[in-house]
N, C-alpha and C positions, 0 to 999 in steps of 0.2 A: 473295474472301470478306471481306477487310477493308473493302472499299467497301460491301458489303451491311450490315455491322455499323454502319458510320458512318451510312448512310442510315436504318437502323432506329432508331439513337440519335437522329438528327435529328428523325425523325417522332414519336418517343415524347416528346421534350422540347418539341416545338413544337405539339403537338396543340391546336388551337383558337387558336393564336397565329401562324399562318403569315404573316400580313401584317406582322408586326413582327419577324421573324427573318431572319437572314442567315447563310449558311455561310461562315465565315472559315477561313483557313489554321490558325489556332490552335484552332479549335473553333467553337462556336455563339455568336454575339453577339446579345444581345437589345437591341433599340432601346427606349429609354424612351418611354412615351407622351408626346405633346406636352403641355406644361404650359399651363393656361388663363391667359390674359392677365389680370392684375390691373388693374382700373380704379382710377385715383386719384379721390379726391373733388374737389369743386370747390375752387379756391383760397380760402383764408380772407382776411379783411380785416385791416387794420392793427390794428384794435381787438381782434380775436381773438388776434392774435400778442402784443399787449401784455398781454392777460389771461393768456396761457400763460406768458409770460416773468415776469410778476409772481408767478404761482403758483410757478414754479420758484425764483425768488429768495427767496420766503418759506419754501419747503420747505428750501432749502439753508441759509438763515440760522438755521433752527431747530436744525440740527445743529452749529452753532458751539460750543455748550456741552457737546459730547459728552466723555465720559471717555476714549475711545479717541483717541490722538493722530493715528492714520491717518485716522479719520473727520473729525477737525477739519481736517486738512490738505486733504482732499478737499472739505469744506464751504467752506473759504476759497476754493479754486480755483473751485468751482461758483458761489459767490456773486459772485466778481469777474467771471466770464465772463457770467453772466446779467445782472449789472448793466451791463456794457459793452454787451451786445446790446440791453438795454432802452433805454439812453441813445441808442444809435445809431438805433434804430427811432423813438424819440420825436423825435429831432433831424431825421430825414428827413421825418417828418410835418410838422414846423414849417416846414422849408425848402420843402416842396411847397406848403403853404398860402401862404407868402410869395411864391413865384414866381407862383402863380395870381393873387394880389392885384396884383402888379406888372404882369402881363400885362393885367389888366383896366384898370389905370390907363393903360398904354401905348395900348390900344385907344381909350380915351376921348380921349386927347390927339391921336390921329391924326385924329379926326373933327372 
């Protein structure tokens, strides 16, 4: 009798969802439907990154004069982090340009 009740409960709760249900020892376990894969956009350029970092730097620096000391502290931290990231990306771009120029000179000297 108990098994019939369990089967009736199982069929009542899984009506229309049989392909996603499993009977467990602890009861009925519903599997979650598969999540759709999120596609990332194309990678940005160094110029795009510099624009975003500059915007973040300007936004954070505008909060430096805030009345709230917690906001000021966060703005100082954000400004320093954005400034360091901006300088690093800018420096990497300059180094890349320099290396490309040195490679061209080296190729000319080989010929």
